N, C-alpha and C positions, 0 to 999 in steps of 0.2 A: 477344305484345306487338308485333315487329314487323310482323305480320300485321296487327294491330288502326291502328297507326300508317300504313300503306299504304295499306288501307280509308279511312280518314279524307282522306288527303291526295289520293287520287284522287277521293273526293267534291267535295271544296274544287275541283279543277283542271278539275272538270265545272260549276262554277258558273256561266259564262257561259251554260249552258242555262236557268239560272234567273232572270237580270235581268229578262226581260223580263213587267212586269207580272203577278209571280205571286201565284197566290193558296195563302197555307197552309191546308190542308184539316184539318193536327192529325195528331197518333200514330195511328198502328196501333197497335189494341188488342189485344184473346188472339190468340195467333195458334196452329193446332194442323194436326194432318197425318192423311189416312188413305190407307195403314195408319199405325200408330201410330210402328211400326220399321219400315224401310225398308233397303235397298242401293243404290245409287246408280243401279245398272243397272235398278231396279224402277219401275214406273208407279206414282204417288204423288199424291195431290189433297191442295193448300195450303188451309187456308182462315183468312182474315181478320177480323176484329171490325172493323168501321170505324162502329159506333154513338156513337163520341165524335167522329169527324167530322164536317166540315159536307158530307160528300160526299151525295149525295141518292140515292132508293132509283132513280130514273130515268135516274140518269146511267150509262152507259157507260165503265169502268174498265180499266184497261192494267197491267200492269207493268213496270217500266223495270228490270232487274238488270244491274247490273255485277260481280259476283262469285259463282261461277267465270271468266265471262266475259261477254261483253254482246251476248248472242243478236241484240237490236233497234238495233243502233249505228248513230246519225245519223239516227233517226227519232224523238226528242224531240217533235218536233211534227206528228208524223202516224204515232202507233203502229199497228205490224202486227197485224193480225189475230192472227195467232200467239198475240200478248204479249194477247190480251182477257181478262179475267175473265168468270165465270158467278154473275149474283147467285143466292144461294139464298134469299134473303127473312132478314127481322128484321136487317136491317143486314149481313147475312155475304155474302162473296163469296167465291169460290174459282178453285184454277187449278189445271190437271192438267198431269202431266211426268214424262215419264222424265228425270232430270238428266243421264244420260250422254249421250240425245242431244240434250234442248235446249240444253245448253252444248257441246257438243263436247268432251267430254274424257272420260279414261278414269275409273273410280272413282279410283285413286291420284291423278289430276291433283286430283279435286274434295275430295277427303281431305287435301290438302296444303293447299286454299286459303284463303282467312280464311273462307270462307263463305257463307252466300246473302245478299248484301247487295242491298237493292235501295230503292225507293219504287212506290209506286201513283199513279197521275195519269190525269187525261183525253184524251182524244183527243189535243188539240193542245198538253197539256204547261201550259194556263194554270192549273191548280188541280193540289196536288200534295199527298203526305202526307210526313212526317219521313220521313227516313232510318230503315230498320229490317232486322231480320237474322232470318230464320227460323230457329228451334231445331231442333237435327239431332241423334238421339238414338244414337250408337254403342253396337252392342248386340252387338259383336264379343267381349267377355269372356264372352259364354254360349258360347262352342266350345270354350273348356277350363275351365268352371268345375264341372263334374261334375255338373250339374243336373240334373234329368230333366224339370221344368216352370219356366218363368218368364216369369211376366207382364210386359207395359207396358199402362197402369198396373198396378201391386200388386192396388188394389182401383178395379175399373170402374165404370162408372155406366152405368144404363139407355141413356143416350141419345148417347154417347162412343163413339168406338172404342176396342177391345182387340186387340192383338198376344199371341196366347199362342206360343210359342216349343216345341219339343220335340225332345231329343236320343234317338232313335231308339237308340243306342247301348247307351243303359243299361236298355232294356226287352227283357226274356227275351222270345224270341222274334220280335222285330220283324227280324232278320237277312234279307236280300235283299227286303224288303216293294217290290212294285210301286207300292204306294198307301198313304197312311195319312191314315184319316178322323177328324173326332170325333163322338161319340155325346154329347150334351150338351142340358142344360135350365136352366130359372131355377127360383129358390125350391125346391131338394131336389126336381126334375124337373115341377115345375105346370105351366110350362109347355116341351112338348120339341121337341127338333128331332133323332129317331132317326136314326142311320145305315142305311138300307135301302139293300142292296147291290144289290137287282133293278129300283130306279128310278135311272134314268138321270139326273135331274134333282137328285135327292138327292144321288146318288154325286159330283156335280159341285160342289154347295153344298156337302157337309162335306167335301170335300177338301182338305186343308191344302198350300199351297206347298212344294216342295222344294227346301233352300237347297243340297244336296249333301252328300254324305261322312255321312248320317245324320241330319243336322238340317233340321227341318221347324216352318212356321210355317202359325197360321191367324190370318186377322183378319174381327173383326166389329162389327159396333155391336147389341148385345142386343136394343134395342126392333125395328128391323126384323129381325133374322134370325129371333127369334122372332117376331115377327108379335104385338107385346105391346101390349094394348089402353094409349088414354088412361090417364092418372093410375096404372097400374101400378106397383107398389114393388118394387124389385129389391132383393133380402138377400142371396141368391149366386149364383153360377155353377158347376152342378155338369155334369163330364165325364170321361170317358175315351178313350183315342185306342187306335183298331182298325185292325191291320193288315190288308191286301186283304178278302176276304171273311168277318172275323170269325176268320181266323188266327191272331190274338193281341191279347191287349188291355193296358191298363195297371191299375194300382188308382184308385179311382176319385179324381179332384183336386175339388179346389173351390178358388172364388175368392170372397170376400165382397165386398159391394161397397161403394161410397167412402163411402156416406151410411149405411152399418147396421153397428153395434156386435155383433159375433157373441155368440151365447151361451159360455160355458165347454165345453170338449170334456165329451164321455159321460165316464163311471165307471163299467167295470164291477167288481164283485168278489163272491166265494163269501165264503158267512161260516159258522161261524166258521173259524178258518183250520187247524184240524187237526179230524179227523171220522172216527167208526166206521161200522160199520153200524147201530149203534144209536143215530143220531143223526139229528138233522132238520138237511138241506143246503139253506141259504139261500142265494139270488142276488138282488143287485141292479142295476141298470143307472140313474142319475143321468144330468139333462142330455139328455134324448136328444132326436133328431131330429124335426123335425114331421113328424107322420105317423106316429111310429113309436107305438106302443101295444102290444105285446106282444114279450112273449121265450116262445120255443116251443124245448123243451129236447125233448132225447133221450138218457137217461141208459144207459148199455152195463153189465153187470155180471154179468161170468162169461156165460153162456147166456141170460141175462134182459135186456130192454130196456123199459124205463119210459121214456113219454113226458108229455108236460103242457105248459100254459102258462101265464103268467101275465099277467094285463092293467095295466094303469095308466097313465098319462100322459107330460107333457113331463118333468116335474118328478121323477117317479120310478115305476120299475116295480117289483116286490119282490115275491117269496114265499119259502116252502119246501118243501121234497119230504121227506116220510115215511120218511126208509130203514128206518125200523126194522119198518114192516110191512112195505115193499116187498121188503127182502131178508132176510124173515125165512125160515130155515130154509135159507140158503145157505151151504154151511159152506167156510173158509179165503179168502175175499175179500180180496185184498190192495191191490187199488186198483178205481176206477169212471173209466169215460172218459165225458166231459160236451160235447154238442155244442148250444150255444144260439144259436139264430139270433133275428131279428127278424122282423115280419110281413111287411118287405120281402125276404126272404129274405135279408139281410145278415147272415154269420157274424159271430157275437158275440164265442165264445170256442169253442175246440176244445180240449181239454186231458185228461189222466189226474190224477184226485187220488188218492194214496195214504190209505188207510184202515189206521187206528191199529188194533193189535191188544191186543183186551180181557183183561185178566187174568182167568181163571180163577175 
């Protein structure tokens, strides 16, 4: 509260700067940053939506910021070039900076400040926005959260940034990694950006930022990162993390898009729950992922191997294996081992099933 009061008082003390024939341009609209989350000593670009203001698209605009410090102090009527915004189109302007360098403050100083308080203005200060505060997302809780992956936002959209945090300390085989990369795609790998360790430009594009102590971050905008065509509907972002030259990988991960309602999770089951070698073994998988249309099974029963597949669709894939004929003449079986994969070579089930002993 004290910080807020201090900021308002500071703005009022600077009021003489605005007495001279000022034109109020209106309030700054939606604000965002890329990366979505960042450390104070990391380069970031801030974006300002000024579609609700009277600023013209042809105007040169500048930032005049006084907290955590005032880099352009004394230059209200002639803003410095380093404070100039970049026009992005559609009444969106941007400003790039590394906070510690721009404000000549340590990360600790910035964290203890009142935040990023500013106005946007024309060169001579005759036209100005209302006072605004650039939001900052503190992600430090991730370091102690015991989470493998965390995304900001949790449900990304195709044309906005997403920051994906990764705790390699929780991933077996990632100790001593010299680099970590993301192998990823949109809509169940429909559009892919593979990690190809033999291509230097791809190595750089897929490389995560090392935050230190086994923590990493990947920042991307899906539309540009995957070169998605105009009108492409993003349903999910799928990925896995890779250590060095495929020396280790994480399990597959998925982020569902903010505008997309995800389907219910897949459900796989054997039936009936108890079987003997004189029964039919059924298997079913409901709510299958896009592109999954087969269950491929391998059954090991003693020295015999039985293989086959069932076809279906997104709603369900279902079938039966005739154990009566397949296991005929094989005595004293107490269990069978069943490996089930889908047509994308993903393991669905890898288990042993006990067999009931029939009364003679």
